[in-house]
C-alpha positions as MATLAB code, in Angstrom:
seq = 'XXXXXXXXXXXXXXXXXXXXXXXXXXXXXXXXXXXXXXXXXXXXXXXXXXXXXXXXXXXXXXXXXXXXXXXXXXXXXXXXXXXXXXXXXXXXXXXXXXXXXXXXXXXXXXXXXXXXXXXXXXXXXXXXXXXXXXXXXXXXXXXXXXXXXXXXXXXXXXXXXXXXXXXXXXXXXXXXXXXXXXXXXXXXXXXXXXXXXXXXXXXXXXXXXXXXXXXXXXXXXXXXXXXXXXXXXXXXXXXXXXXXXXXXXXXXXXXXXXXXXXXXXXXXXXXXXXXXXXXXXXXXXXXXXXXXXXXXXXXXXXXXXXXXXXXXXXXXXXXXXXXXXXXXXXXXXXXXXXXXXXXXXXXXXXXXXXXXXXXXXXXXXXXXXXXXXXXXXXXXXXXXXXXXXXXXXXXXXX';
ca = [
       8.207   15.667  -49.451;
       4.498   14.886  -49.229;
       3.296   13.296  -46.010;
       0.107   11.422  -45.282;
      -1.336   10.557  -41.904;
      -3.781    8.425  -39.990;
      -5.618    9.331  -36.779;
      -6.786    6.724  -34.281;
      -9.032    7.111  -31.234;
      -7.438    4.243  -29.305;
      -3.948    2.774  -29.063;
      -5.598   -0.607  -29.635;
      -6.403    0.463  -33.220;
      -2.875    1.608  -34.067;
      -0.590   -0.628  -36.111;
       1.806   -1.345  -33.251;
       4.565   -2.587  -35.546;
       4.663    0.859  -37.184;
       4.475    2.641  -33.828;
       7.293    0.552  -32.387;
       9.401    1.014  -35.504;
       9.317    4.787  -35.049;
      10.015    4.505  -31.316;
      13.036    2.297  -31.933;
      14.435    4.725  -34.527;
      14.685    7.573  -32.018;
      15.147    5.700  -28.729;
      11.815    7.006  -27.472;
      11.083    6.765  -23.762;
       8.929    4.155  -22.082;
       6.221    6.813  -21.826;
       5.518    6.307  -25.526;
       5.227    2.555  -25.022;
       1.766    1.349  -26.129;
       1.339   -0.386  -22.779;
       1.840    2.871  -20.888;
      -0.432    4.738  -23.300;
      -3.159    2.121  -22.875;
      -2.988    2.538  -19.092;
      -3.419    6.294  -19.482;
      -6.258    5.874  -21.969;
      -8.197    3.524  -19.702;
      -7.259    4.770  -16.255;
      -6.929    8.573  -16.369;
     -10.433    9.944  -15.998;
      -9.901   13.689  -16.377;
      -8.783   13.386  -20.006;
     -11.753   14.022  -22.279;
     -10.342   12.413  -25.395;
      -7.097   10.935  -26.731;
      -5.967   10.596  -30.339;
      -2.938    8.826  -31.809;
      -1.373   10.171  -35.000;
       0.996    8.362  -37.346;
       2.637   10.234  -40.243;
       3.955    8.498  -43.370;
       6.479    9.720  -45.926;
       5.908    9.688  -49.691;
       6.968    6.050  -49.824;
       4.417    5.047  -47.204;
       7.022    4.423  -44.509;
       6.083    5.503  -40.959;
       7.887    8.770  -40.249;
       6.487   10.107  -36.973;
       3.946    9.402  -34.267;
       2.510   11.028  -31.173;
      -0.514   11.044  -28.930;
      -2.784   14.057  -28.399;
      -4.941   14.662  -25.332;
      -7.872   16.964  -24.694;
      -8.628   18.125  -21.173;
     -10.020   21.081  -19.258;
      -7.437   22.818  -17.082;
      -8.127   25.094  -14.121;
      -5.566   27.863  -14.570;
      -5.524   28.489  -10.817;
      -3.993   25.019  -10.325;
      -1.286   25.687  -12.879;
      -0.290   29.354  -12.908;
       2.193   31.416  -10.947;
       0.724   32.058   -7.458;
       0.458   35.803   -8.075;
      -1.579   35.316  -11.248;
      -3.638   32.577   -9.587;
      -4.607   34.956   -6.763;
      -5.686   37.632   -9.238;
      -7.880   35.165  -11.128;
      -9.322   33.590   -7.969;
     -10.379   36.868   -6.389;
     -11.494   38.734   -9.491;
     -15.002   37.476  -10.328;
     -14.947   38.775  -13.891;
     -11.633   37.076  -14.693;
     -12.613   33.906  -12.867;
     -15.783   33.540  -14.892;
     -14.139   33.454  -18.330;
     -10.392   33.010  -17.878;
     -10.074   30.334  -15.233;
     -10.965   27.146  -17.143;
      -9.198   26.421  -20.417;
      -9.925   23.750  -22.978;
      -6.390   22.530  -23.709;
      -5.275   20.344  -26.601;
      -2.030   18.674  -25.529;
       0.444   17.130  -27.933;
       1.589   14.666  -25.312;
       0.169   13.010  -22.247;
      -2.488   14.469  -19.935;
      -0.253   13.596  -16.962;
       3.173   14.811  -15.952;
       6.035   12.430  -16.728;
       8.850   14.787  -17.693;
       8.852   13.242  -21.184;
       7.286   14.127  -24.510;
       5.545   11.655  -26.803;
       6.640   13.128  -30.141;
       8.683   10.474  -31.954;
      10.365   11.142  -35.321;
      12.027    8.302  -37.203;
      14.560   10.853  -38.493;
      14.876   14.063  -36.518;
      16.712   15.600  -39.460;
      13.270   15.736  -41.138;
      11.886   17.944  -38.345;
      11.523   21.035  -40.539;
       9.243   19.118  -42.909;
       7.355   16.970  -40.394;
       6.503   19.464  -37.647;
       4.538   21.889  -39.884;
       2.562   18.955  -41.298;
       1.825   17.611  -37.837;
       0.859   21.046  -36.571;
      -1.714   21.507  -39.318;
      -3.341   18.259  -38.180;
      -3.220   19.428  -34.567;
      -4.722   22.812  -35.440;
      -7.568   21.141  -37.321;
      -8.314   19.043  -34.232;
      -8.134   22.184  -32.073;
     -10.713   23.865  -34.269;
     -12.946   20.802  -34.147;
     -12.924   20.598  -30.334;
     -12.848   24.380  -29.798;
      -9.609   24.355  -27.855;
      -8.460   27.566  -26.187;
      -4.762   26.721  -26.409;
      -2.466   24.085  -27.894;
       0.433   22.767  -25.809;
       3.340   20.581  -26.923;
       4.919   18.985  -23.805;
       7.397   18.041  -22.112;
      10.790   18.681  -23.762;
      14.313   18.794  -22.362;
      17.196   20.995  -23.405;
      18.415   18.286  -25.753;
      15.151   18.592  -27.689;
      15.265   22.333  -28.295;
      17.171   22.177  -31.578;
      14.873   19.770  -33.398;
      11.704   21.371  -31.982;
      12.771   24.880  -33.057;
      10.366   24.883  -36.064;
       7.508   25.187  -33.549;
       8.744   28.694  -32.739;
       8.403   29.638  -36.404;
       4.845   28.295  -36.303;
       3.882   30.840  -33.645;
       4.448   28.845  -30.450;
       5.967   30.331  -27.329;
       8.473   28.212  -25.420;
       7.849   28.298  -21.653;
      10.014   26.777  -18.943;
       8.349   24.402  -16.478;
       9.598   22.819  -13.220;
      12.789   20.844  -13.922;
      13.427   17.124  -13.751;
      15.934   15.931  -11.141;
      18.542   13.260  -11.861;
      20.901   11.241   -9.704;
      24.207   10.151  -11.221;
      24.509    6.336  -11.051;
      28.094    6.398   -9.800;
      27.687    3.865   -6.974;
      26.811    0.185   -6.710;
      24.233    0.754   -3.974;
      23.053    3.316   -1.442;
      25.506    2.122    1.221;
      28.456    2.831   -1.067;
      26.995    6.264   -1.802;
      26.655    7.005    1.930;
      30.263    5.943    2.520;
      31.382    8.517   -0.051;
      29.552   11.391    1.644;
      31.049   13.992    3.904;
      30.219   13.136    7.501;
      27.664   15.935    7.920;
      25.477   14.675    5.063;
      25.930   11.027    6.036;
      24.812   11.807    9.586;
      21.642   13.440    8.302;
      20.749   10.311    6.343;
      21.577    8.005    9.252;
      19.422   10.114   11.557;
      16.418    9.760    9.246;
      16.926    6.016    8.791;
      17.182    5.485   12.561;
      13.778    7.084   12.971;
      12.277    4.234   10.970;
      14.196    1.537   12.822;
      13.500    2.937   16.292;
       9.812    3.338   15.426;
       9.488   -0.243   14.246;
       8.658    0.726   10.652;
       9.701   -1.469    7.732;
      10.416   -0.842    4.051;
       9.197   -3.382    1.506;
       9.805   -3.470   -2.249;
       7.223   -5.186   -4.427;
       7.682   -6.243   -8.055;
       5.066   -8.958   -8.405;
       1.861   -7.487   -9.924;
      -0.460   -9.601   -7.782;
       1.311   -8.543   -4.589;
       1.196   -4.908   -5.633;
      -2.525   -5.043   -6.376;
      -3.262   -6.705   -3.031;
      -1.318   -4.061   -1.136;
      -2.420   -1.006   -3.088;
      -5.981   -0.500   -1.869;
      -8.146    2.639   -2.014;
      -7.095    3.356    1.594;
      -3.442    3.329    0.569;
      -4.182    5.438   -2.515;
      -5.678    8.087   -0.221;
      -2.094    8.883    0.848;
      -1.408    9.921   -2.753;
      -4.145   12.551   -2.464;
      -2.351   14.054    0.537;
       0.806   14.507   -1.526;
      -1.043   15.689   -4.651;
      -2.789   18.394   -2.621;
       0.599   19.873   -1.695;
       1.963   19.889   -5.249;
       2.886   23.226   -6.824;
       1.046   22.278  -10.022;
      -2.212   20.361   -9.683;
      -3.446   19.739  -13.215;
      -3.921   16.011  -12.659;
      -5.158   13.800   -9.852;
      -4.561   10.194  -10.755;
      -7.250    7.621   -9.979;
      -6.312    4.256   -8.544;
      -7.457    2.594  -11.781;
      -4.536    4.136  -13.666;
      -1.947    2.716  -11.271;
      -3.640   -0.666  -11.347;
      -3.541   -0.586  -15.142;
       0.171    0.246  -15.066;
       0.787   -2.670  -12.730;
      -0.936   -5.127  -15.047;
       0.453   -3.806  -18.332;
       4.062   -3.072  -17.357;
       4.695   -6.402  -15.661;
       8.282   -6.656  -14.509;
       8.927   -2.949  -15.022;
       6.828   -1.577  -12.146;
       8.222   -1.366   -8.639;
       6.264   -0.272   -5.569;
       8.218    0.798   -2.496;
       6.144    0.960    0.681;
       6.841    1.921    4.299;
       4.676    0.106    6.817;
       3.924    0.812   10.470;
       2.135   -1.961   12.348;
       1.347   -3.614    8.971;
      -0.303   -0.415    7.714;
       1.171    1.440    4.732;
       2.075    4.992    5.733;
       4.103    5.950    2.629;
       4.750    4.584   -0.835;
       6.473    5.362   -4.129;
       5.679    4.071   -7.631;
       8.672    3.570   -9.918;
       9.209    2.373  -13.482;
      12.443    0.776  -14.616;
      13.836   -0.421  -17.912;
      17.191   -1.981  -18.757;
      18.824    1.448  -18.917;
      16.705    3.783  -16.774;
      14.846    4.141  -13.502;
      11.996    6.621  -13.078;
      10.578    7.737   -9.733;
       6.949    8.471  -10.567;
       4.147    8.936   -8.041;
       4.070    8.783   -4.277;
       1.992    9.298   -1.194;
       2.496    9.533    2.537;
       0.777   10.183    5.835;
       1.792   13.760    6.599;
       0.776   13.354   10.242;
       3.680   10.904   10.599;
       6.083   12.452    8.131;
       8.004   14.682   10.520;
       8.263   11.993   13.183;
       9.679    9.355   10.838;
      11.036   11.366    7.863;
       8.843    9.286    5.567;
       9.542   11.318    2.421;
      13.309   11.263    2.943;
      13.327    7.517    3.603;
      11.235    6.837    0.497;
      13.803    8.645   -1.634;
      16.673    6.771    0.032;
      14.955    3.440   -0.648;
      14.246    4.423   -4.247;
      17.890    5.365   -4.865;
      19.038    2.062   -3.392;
      16.736    0.143   -5.744;
      17.867    2.186   -8.738;
      21.583    1.880   -7.985;
      21.479   -1.874   -7.429;
      19.851   -2.310  -10.858;
      22.904   -0.755  -12.486;
      20.933    1.569  -14.760;
      22.591    4.411  -16.642;
      19.913    7.019  -15.918;
      18.057    7.694  -12.661;
      15.187   10.179  -12.677;
      14.240   11.333   -9.195;
      11.193   13.237  -10.415;
       9.810   16.744  -10.146;
       9.563   18.763   -6.933;
      11.456   18.493   -3.654;
      14.197   20.618   -5.203;
      16.212   21.608   -2.099;
      16.254   18.126   -0.550;
      17.208   16.442   -3.821;
      19.969   18.973   -4.367;
      21.430   18.074   -0.968;
      21.522   14.434   -2.107;
      23.744   15.446   -5.016;
      21.020   15.435   -7.645;
      21.264   17.769  -10.590;
      18.353   19.206  -12.534;
      17.597   19.838  -16.176;
      14.979   22.324  -17.386;
      11.807   21.179  -19.087;
       9.814   23.200  -21.597;
       6.415   23.339  -23.221;
       5.418   25.082  -26.440;
       2.159   27.015  -26.188;
      -0.028   28.970  -28.608;
      -3.430   30.553  -28.126;
      -6.382   29.922  -30.380;
      -7.959   33.139  -31.537;
      -6.826   36.753  -31.018;
      -7.600   37.000  -27.295;
      -5.973   33.751  -26.187;
      -2.996   34.440  -28.458;
      -2.553   37.833  -26.766;
      -2.723   36.261  -23.295;
      -0.077   33.660  -24.166;
       2.221   36.284  -25.683;
       1.805   38.799  -22.858;
       1.637   36.550  -19.798;
       3.036   33.224  -20.957;
       5.775   33.233  -18.316;
       3.108   33.394  -15.592;
       0.965   30.533  -16.866;
       3.065   27.812  -15.198;
       4.280   28.118  -11.605;
       8.002   27.754  -10.982;
      10.238   27.941   -7.932;
      13.748   29.433   -7.820;
      16.417   26.898   -8.657;
      17.910   25.121   -5.649;
      21.633   25.703   -5.024;
      24.123   22.877   -5.533;
      25.957   21.318   -2.599;
      29.456   19.882   -2.265;
      28.503   16.633   -0.509;
      31.262   14.139   -1.387;
      34.614   13.554    0.235;
      37.353   15.149   -1.813;
      39.620   12.101   -2.135;
      38.725    9.203   -4.393;
      35.074   10.159   -4.836;
      34.067   11.531   -8.183;
      30.763   11.361  -10.001;
      30.888    9.094  -13.013;
      29.725   10.937  -16.172;
      26.186   10.112  -17.239;
      26.077    8.191  -20.568;
      24.118   10.030  -23.215;
      21.783    8.829  -25.939;
      20.468    5.767  -24.113;
      16.837    4.743  -24.493;
      14.611    5.400  -21.495;
];
């Protein structure tokens, strides 16, 4: 089958009816929603350029779409700590290996979701080679060092397998954590816990109460924008600095754009002390899913009040009361989330080098290019009688 394509330099120029038709065909996530993409395009400053590609079949029907991002990545902020130390303290390597021009088939920010939508995944063997030729032409034009397709779950590995035949290496990245929506609210969840785990949660929550701190949940865009000032956003920088992977630092403009464009689907949870925000969490929800996204906190107060723990508790309460079928608790914090009963699923990227040298580096050291921590153990946290996790429904749109 012969495919044609169109490339756009802004989501505003894309035929949104075609884009949405493809998204609906494959239950694509909210992170392919044109509103989310527009917020990224306008608000994320470190991305150098974004393209949007739509493929059409021989009958002119839209068959696939994705976005492509170009950005410069500091390998030290991304790689395994051992490799990062070698690069940082070896002047020769640091001068030519440290900064990569990366063409990303996907978003320039971490969401745990890819943006590659196929109207019929059974056509993957025909569509992916066509798309990759377009991507490679763009890579040549912008002189990219590597091409990366991101971020795919285990359920995507079958239909993305043609990328392996095209010379890409599949590399595991930090996993996404999920919480099974088996309870009506957080109180019911706590009642189902073994006493040891319930006491830990109660101890953290008492710290807030005894300290006079309050938790507020905002859904109204105007209220969110009034609360979320540059001073509050500075708490995000504290958390971002401690992240294992630091390829993106989100400006406040991006979060403001999300607030305005995803009206009714953005939720901001904040913890206040003496009317001052000391911790917050940004979340996105749809009819079927809840996504914990970005957060920030005052680390000087974190140990005293367990701010991070209490943010997660508040987020789970909001997610459970909405009755969604899928709760994403985000990346990182593996051990703590495991003790809450979360489970994790691996994520993967597909990477290829451009030119003989970069191709050799990806083949030889690909497993060191992205930092990972050992998987956290699972914990038996629920009472044995009458408390069972409800299976997670599959195939629901996010």
